C-alpha positions as CSV (number, residue, x, y, z in Angstrom):
1,M,121.6,124.2,131.0
2,M,120.8,120.5,132.2
3,D,122.5,118.7,135.6
4,M,121.8,115.5,134.0
5,R,124.4,112.9,135.2
6,L,125.8,111.2,132.1
7,N,128.1,108.0,133.1
8,R,126.9,105.4,130.4
9,I,126.4,106.2,126.8
10,A,125.3,103.7,123.8
11,I,126.2,104.6,120.3
12,V,124.0,103.1,117.6
13,S,124.5,103.5,113.9
14,R,123.6,102.4,110.6
15,P,125.5,99.8,110.0
16,D,125.8,99.4,106.4
17,D,126.7,103.1,105.9
18,P,130.9,103.5,106.3
19,K,130.5,106.9,106.8
20,A,128.2,106.6,109.8
21,V,130.4,104.0,111.1
22,D,133.3,106.3,111.0
23,T,131.7,109.1,112.7
24,A,130.1,106.8,115.4
25,I,133.9,105.3,116.1
26,Q,134.8,109.0,116.4
27,V,132.1,109.6,119.0
28,L,132.7,106.3,120.5
29,N,136.5,107.1,121.4
30,Y,135.6,110.6,122.2
31,L,133.7,109.5,124.9
32,R,135.8,106.8,126.1
33,D,138.7,109.5,126.2
34,N,136.7,111.6,128.4
35,G,136.4,108.9,130.9
36,L,132.8,108.1,129.8
37,E,131.5,104.4,129.7
38,A,130.5,104.1,126.0
39,I,128.6,101.0,124.6
40,P,128.3,100.2,120.9
41,E,125.2,98.3,119.8
42,R,126.1,94.7,118.6
43,A,125.5,96.0,114.9
44,L,128.4,98.5,115.1
45,A,130.6,96.5,117.4
46,Q,130.8,93.9,114.8
47,K,131.4,96.0,111.5
48,A,133.7,98.1,113.6
49,G,135.7,95.3,115.0
50,L,135.0,96.6,118.5
51,G,134.0,93.1,120.1
52,D,130.3,91.9,120.6
53,G,128.8,95.1,121.9
54,R,125.2,94.8,123.0
55,E,121.6,94.4,121.1
56,A,119.5,97.7,121.1
57,R,117.0,96.0,123.7
58,D,120.1,95.6,126.3
59,L,121.1,99.0,125.8
60,H,120.7,100.1,129.6
61,C,122.2,103.6,129.7
62,D,122.1,107.2,130.5
63,A,121.6,108.7,126.8
64,I,122.0,107.1,123.3
65,I,123.4,108.9,120.4
66,T,122.3,107.7,116.9
67,V,124.4,108.2,114.0
68,G,122.2,107.6,110.5
69,G,119.0,109.0,109.3
70,D,115.5,109.1,110.6
71,G,115.1,105.5,110.3
72,T,118.0,104.6,112.7
73,V,116.4,106.8,115.3
74,L,113.1,105.2,114.9
75,R,114.4,101.8,115.4
76,T,116.3,102.9,118.4
77,C,113.2,104.3,119.7
78,M,111.4,101.1,119.2
79,S,113.7,98.8,120.5
80,M,115.8,100.5,123.5
81,P,114.8,99.1,126.8
82,D,113.9,102.4,128.3
83,P,111.6,104.4,125.8
84,E,112.4,107.7,127.4
85,T,116.5,107.3,127.4
86,P,117.3,110.7,126.0
87,I,118.4,110.5,122.2
88,L,121.2,112.8,120.6
89,A,120.7,112.3,116.8
90,V,123.5,112.7,114.5
91,N,122.2,112.9,110.6
92,M,124.1,111.0,108.1
93,G,121.2,110.4,105.6
94,R,119.6,112.7,103.1
95,R,116.7,114.0,105.0
96,G,117.1,113.6,108.9
97,Y,114.1,115.3,110.2
98,L,114.4,114.0,113.5
99,T,118.2,114.8,114.1
100,E,119.7,117.5,115.7
101,V,123.4,117.7,113.9
102,G,125.2,116.8,110.7
103,P,128.2,114.6,110.9
104,S,130.8,117.7,110.9
105,Q,129.0,118.9,114.1
106,A,129.1,115.5,115.8
107,L,131.9,116.1,118.2
108,E,131.0,119.5,119.1
109,A,127.7,118.3,120.0
110,V,129.1,115.4,122.2
111,E,131.0,118.2,123.9
112,K,128.0,120.3,124.7
113,L,126.2,117.0,125.8
114,L,129.0,116.4,128.2
115,R,128.8,120.3,129.5
116,G,125.4,120.3,130.1
117,E,124.5,122.6,127.3
118,Y,121.7,121.4,126.0
119,Y,118.0,120.7,126.7
120,I,115.5,117.9,126.6
121,E,112.5,117.9,124.3
122,E,109.8,115.6,124.7
123,H,107.7,114.0,121.7
124,S,104.4,112.3,122.1
125,K,104.0,108.3,120.9
126,I,101.4,106.1,120.0
127,S,100.7,102.5,121.5
128,V,99.1,100.4,118.7
129,F,97.0,97.3,119.5
130,L,95.6,94.2,117.2
131,D,92.7,92.9,118.2
132,G,93.5,94.0,122.1
133,A,97.1,92.5,121.8
134,H,99.6,95.5,122.2
135,L,102.2,95.4,119.0
136,A,104.5,98.3,119.8
137,D,104.7,102.1,120.4
138,G,105.7,104.5,117.5
139,L,107.3,107.7,117.2
140,N,105.9,108.5,113.9
141,E,102.8,106.4,112.7
142,A,100.8,103.6,112.1
143,L,100.4,102.5,108.3
144,I,97.3,100.6,107.2
145,V,97.4,99.9,103.9
146,S,95.7,97.1,101.6
147,S,97.8,93.9,100.9
148,S,96.5,93.8,97.5
149,P,97.3,96.8,95.2
150,S,94.2,96.4,92.9
151,K,91.8,96.3,96.0
152,T,90.5,98.6,98.0
153,L,89.8,98.4,101.7
154,E,86.4,99.5,103.7
155,I,87.4,101.1,107.0
156,Q,85.5,101.9,110.0
157,L,86.8,104.5,112.4
158,S,85.6,105.5,115.9
159,L,86.9,107.6,118.5
160,G,86.4,107.0,122.1
161,G,83.9,104.4,121.1
162,L,81.6,106.9,118.6
163,E,81.9,106.1,115.5
164,L,83.2,108.8,113.1
165,L,82.8,107.5,109.7
166,T,83.3,104.5,107.4
167,I,85.5,104.9,104.2
168,R,86.7,103.4,101.2
169,G,90.6,103.6,99.6
170,D,93.9,102.1,99.8
171,G,94.4,102.8,103.5
172,L,95.0,105.5,106.1
173,I,97.9,106.6,108.1
174,V,98.0,107.7,111.8
175,S,100.7,109.5,112.7
176,T,101.8,111.6,115.6
177,P,102.7,115.4,115.5
178,T,106.0,114.5,115.0
179,G,105.2,112.1,112.3
180,S,103.2,114.6,110.5
181,T,106.5,115.6,108.5
182,A,107.1,112.1,107.5
183,H,105.0,109.5,105.4
184,A,101.8,111.4,106.4
185,F,103.0,114.5,104.9
186,S,104.0,112.8,101.5
187,A,100.3,111.4,101.4
188,G,98.9,115.0,101.6
189,G,98.6,115.7,105.1
190,P,99.1,118.7,107.2
191,V,101.9,119.3,109.3
192,L,101.1,119.5,113.3
193,H,102.9,121.2,115.6
194,T,104.6,119.0,118.3
195,G,103.2,120.6,120.9
196,L,99.9,119.4,119.7
197,N,97.9,116.4,121.6
198,A,96.4,115.1,118.4
199,F,96.0,112.1,115.9
200,N,96.7,112.9,112.4
201,I,94.6,110.6,110.1
202,V,95.3,110.9,106.4
203,F,93.5,108.9,104.1
204,L,95.5,107.1,101.2
205,S,93.8,107.4,97.6
206,P,90.2,107.6,99.2
207,L,87.1,107.1,97.1
208,D,85.1,109.4,99.5
209,P,85.5,113.3,99.4
210,I,87.8,113.4,102.6
211,R,91.5,113.3,103.0
212,S,92.3,114.0,106.5
213,L,91.3,114.6,109.9
214,I,92.6,116.0,113.2
215,M,91.4,114.6,116.3
216,P,92.2,114.8,120.1
217,D,94.5,111.7,121.2
218,G,92.7,111.8,124.6
219,N,90.9,109.1,123.7
220,A,91.8,105.7,121.8
221,L,91.0,105.6,117.9
222,N,89.6,102.3,116.7
223,V,90.4,101.2,113.0
224,K,88.1,98.3,111.9
225,L,88.5,96.4,108.8
226,L,85.0,95.9,107.0
227,R,85.7,94.8,103.6
228,G,88.6,93.8,101.3
229,L,91.3,90.9,100.7
230,G,93.4,91.9,104.0
231,A,95.9,94.7,104.8
232,I,99.0,95.3,106.2
233,L,100.1,97.3,109.2
234,S,103.2,99.0,109.7
235,I,104.6,100.8,112.8
236,D,107.3,103.3,111.8
237,G,108.4,101.1,109.3
238,C,110.2,99.0,112.1
239,M,107.3,96.4,112.5
240,E,104.8,95.0,109.8
241,E,102.0,92.7,110.7
242,K,99.5,90.9,108.1
243,I,95.7,92.0,109.1
244,D,92.6,90.0,108.3
245,I,89.6,91.8,107.4
246,K,87.0,92.3,110.7
247,S,90.2,93.0,112.6
248,T,90.3,95.8,114.7
249,I,93.6,98.1,115.3
250,T,93.3,100.5,118.2
251,V,95.5,103.4,118.4
252,G,96.1,105.4,121.5
253,R,98.7,108.1,122.9
254,S,101.3,106.1,124.5
255,K,101.9,106.5,128.4
256,K,105.8,107.2,127.4
257,S,107.1,110.1,125.4
258,A,110.5,110.2,123.1
259,K,113.1,112.4,124.5
260,F,115.3,114.0,122.4
261,I,118.7,116.3,123.3
262,R,118.4,119.7,121.7
263,F,120.7,122.4,121.3
264,K,118.2,124.8,119.6
265,E,114.7,125.6,120.4
266,N,111.8,125.6,118.0
267,F,112.1,122.2,116.6
268,T,109.0,122.2,114.3
269,I,109.7,125.2,112.7
270,R,113.2,123.7,112.2
271,S,111.6,120.6,110.4
272,L,109.7,123.1,108.4
273,R,112.6,124.6,107.2
274,R,114.1,121.5,106.4
275,L,111.1,120.1,104.5
276,S,111.5,123.1,102.1
277,K,115.0,123.0,101.8
278,G,115.7,119.4,101.7
279,G,117.4,118.4,104.9
280,I,119.5,119.0,108.0
281,E,122.7,120.1,106.3
282,E,120.7,122.7,104.4
283,E,120.4,124.8,107.4
284,S,121.9,127.9,108.3
């Protein structure tokens, strides 16, 4: 049981999904009917005729309810003003590994939230820098890939100032334990328990006989591009930057964590079941 006072709750929805918008409106009306201040994100408000709403970066609130898929969760995590505002994620997508409930359970989940029948689960994030300038924090991963599909990159990795290796290939993914079930997993990487303090480094089509590394996240990881025609850096699929050769991308553990509202324990085990069954709606 949690004893966190909730007065203001923001609603973020995938605006191009009519079912997600309808579910978000139901949640918003339920909150308002129960005396809470419910604030729709601008895209949802405009789609549903609820006025102007607010941009995600202006959603100052006690909790956020997202209605969509993992992409909606990742976008919200990156853009909300307080990165540690708890999130209750309702899945409307095909997978929904980061989400907690399906659409049919949305109002029941909100009831539990208002009764305090939940707990907060923290997930580590990464901070990503380009040549010393902070770009963003990510919940899942930083993807570095060659900007030319036919040309490989030569990449030097160092951890805590000590060189690890130099490798050639299409690029790499540096993921958090949470992100190990996302793009990194599709690229052949291992699944990490979310309780680990580690980076999951997965190499994309490497020419050298090494596929992945698991390294402690207590020190920053430096990724230097030595050769190639340039690269693209993507953080959680929400931000992209073109990268020149000789640039250095630094990935460190963020000082802030993502906080999720959960009703069941063993999130990592449930995520593994979702990987095998195809999504949250397949759970028993």
